C-alpha positions, 0 to 999 in steps of 0.5 A: 477123216479120221482112220480107226483100225481095231488094234489101235487102242490110242485112238479107241480111247480117244474116241470115247474120251472125247465123244461129246454125246457120252460127255452131254448125256452122261452129265445131264443124267447124272445131275438128274440121278438122285441115287447114286444107283442110278449112274450106271444106267445113265453110263450105259444110256451115254454109250448107247448114245455115243455109239449112235453118233460114232455109227452116224459118222460112220456112214457119213464118211466122218470116220474110215473104218477099215476094221472090225472089232473096236466098235466092242471096245469104244462101247465098253470104253464110252461107258466107263467114261460115261460112268465117270462123267455121270459120277462127277455131275452127281457129285457136283450136284449133291454139293449144290455146285451145278 
């Protein structure tokens, strides 16, 4: 079981960076975007999906959430990582490699 504390930045970064929902949604939406302006929308949707997965994990006991406050940081970090993943998928699609 993973213990999540609100002032542990490395745990928050790792949770946001390695969230499979963020990666999947950002890659799918970034690949299907036809304009770069749609990438923040893809990042926001990926962040919502990632937070839903995080919340479900907390409810079923995968994560031991001890403090309040880390959730906002995870949401914002997931947005940043989602934007990176969506931009990567968008650029690979534009080159024809994805």
